[in-house]
N, C-alpha and C positions, 0 to 999 in steps of 0.2 A: 469444584467452586467452593469461594470460602462459606461456610457456614457456624452459627452460634453453639450449635449443637454437637457432642462428640461423636463425631460419625467413625472414629474407629477405622482400622484395617479392614477390609472385605474381600477376599480375591474372587474375582469371577474367571471363570472360562473364557479363552480368548474368543472373542465375539464374532469375529472376521479373519479367518486365516484365509491370506492372499498369496501364500505361497506360490511359487511357480518352480520348474525345473531350471538346469542352466540355461538351457537355450531359449526357453521361453523367457527368463529373466532377462537374457541379454537384448532378444529383441524388443521386450517391452520398454527397456530401459534407453533403447537407441531410439525408437519411434517418439518415446515421448523429447529425449534430446531434440532429435529432428523438429517435432512439433515446438517446442520452446525458442528454437533457433528463429523460427518465423514470427514470433512476436517483437514487435517494434514500439517503441516510445513515440506516439504523434503528437505533433500540435497542430492539426489541421484536420476539425470534426466537422462532419455532417449535422446537420439540425433534426436529421432523421430520429423520430422515435424510438426508445428502448424500454418495454415494460417493467414496470417496478417489480413483476415475479422474477425476473432475468435478475436483475440489480440484488434483488432479494436471497435468491439462490447462491451468487457470487457471494454475498456477506455471508450467508450461512457456513460457506465452504470455511472462508476465513477465522467463524465463531470455532470450528472444529480443528484449530490448531493448538499444538503442545503450549502451555505456559509453565511459568514458575509457580508451583503448590497447585495447579491447576486453577489458579483465581481467575484466570482469563481475564485480563487487567487490561481492556480494550472497549472501546464504543465506535460505531460508524454512524455517522449522519450522513444520509441520502438525501440529497438536496435536487429536486426537477424545478420547482418555483423560479421563473425568471427574474421576478424582483429581487428575491434573494440573492441568486446567481449574480446578478449586478452587483448587490451591495457588496459582495465577496470581492468581486471583481475590482470595484473602487478602491476598497481597503487593502486590496493585495498590490494592486499598481501605486499606491502610495507608499507602500513600504519598498516597492522594488526602484522607483525614483530615485530614495535616499540610497540604497543598494548600489545602484549603476552610477550614481552621482560620486562615487569613493567610497561609500560606507562599506563594501564588501572588502577593500582591500584590491591592491594592483595584481597580487598573484591570482588570487580569486577570480578577479574581472577576466584576467588572460586566460585561465584555464577554462572559461565559459565561451570563450571567443570562436573556437572550433563548432560549438554546439548550435551557435546564432540564437540564443536568447537575448531578452532586451525588456522594456519595461511594458510593451503591449503586449495584455493577455488576452486575446478576444476568446481563446477557447473557453473561458470560463463563461462567458456568454453563451458561446454555441453549442457546446456539448451539450447531450440531454441530461445527465446526470454530472453532478459532483458528488462525489464520496470523501466526506472529512474523517481523517483517521485520529483517533483521539486514542493517547495513552492515559490509563487511571492510576496515578501517582499512589493513590490511597484509597482505600473503599471506606463506605458508612453503611451502619444497618438501618433498617426501615426505624430503629429507637434512636438512631444517632450516634452511636458507639463507631469510632475510627478503627480500622484493621489495616495491616502492612499488607502490602503486595510486594511480590519478589520477583526478580531477573525482570524487570517490566521492560525497558528498552530491549531485551531479547526476545521477550513474548510477543510484543507487538510488531519487532520485524518480522519474526516468523509468519505472524498471523497475515500480515501486511502481502507477504510472499505468495501465501495462499490466495489473496485476494487478487491480486495481480495474474497469476496463473489461471484462476478461474475466471475472470475476465475475458484473458485470453481464448481459453476452451469454450466462452460463450459465441466468439468468431467477432470480440469488439477489441476496442484500442483505448487504451488510457494513456496517462501523462503523469507522472510523479513531478508534483507542482510542490514548492517549499519555499513559500513569501519568507524573507526574515527580516524581524520577526514575525510571529503569528499569532501576538497577545490579541487579536481583534476576532480571533475564530470561535473562544470559548461564549464570550457573550451574542455573537451573532446565531449561534447554532444552541443558544440557551443550555450550554455543558456548566457542571459544576466546577468549582476553584481547584478540585482533586484532579480532573483531568486536564492533560498537555496536548494542543495540538501537535500533530507531528507531519502530517502533510494532507494535500487535496488531490485527487484522484479524479481529474475532469475524464468521463467515459462516454463511449459511444463509438459511431462508426466511422472509418476515416472519410473524410470529403474526398471527390473525385480530385486527381491531381495531387493528392497529399504527398509530403515528401518528409524525407528524415536527415539529418545531416549525416554528411560520408563519414566523418569522424565516428559517429556512433557502431557505425559497423565494424571497428578496428576493436577487436577483443584479443585479449592477451591468450597465446596458446594454453594448450593443458598441460604441455610440462613447464608452465610459471605457476600455474595454480594448484599443480598437483604433486604431493611426493607421496611415495610409496615405501615404507619400512617394511621388509620381506625378512623371513628367517634366514640367518647367515649371511645378511648382506653387510 
């Protein structure tokens, strides 16, 4: 992470060598692939409580993600207060009304039709936790000196992926909710001007009878997302 001191480069022996043989490597990779294939974006949440310790462990996993210059340009606000969740829902739905009234544009709205989204966002009240992901566009020292962060969108995207995987691994579900715009979130969450909200993740257990859009299960085949360049090809 950023430091005013000249840390210099000091190599350490690899702390954790998790190397596996070829067969074990393939087995682990396929097990993880299959486990992540069971991850679903859910909008129907149960009000069942989730402990703060579980949420903290998931966020700590996200905090271990790689980042540009190791500046870790992210902050996660975990909210369980019902009044705060209701304020976020009211503000998000206000933005969504303008979006679905035409602000999003015809093409974007058509793209969302198979997903079944709309103005009403009850999950923001019902899910036991909301995690608001912020990207730190620049940092500030304790003395008020501003410093630059690097590869912020890429770094925060990787950390958010870690977080979503951790939530799934904990036996929970979440939803990547991105009201447009999200200018109301820094003030509601008490975050500085240096931080830009990226998304809201409602987190919890799925409600009984929860559904997912059929279109969400249509994934591109491996041949469309992977190119292999081998010697002699």
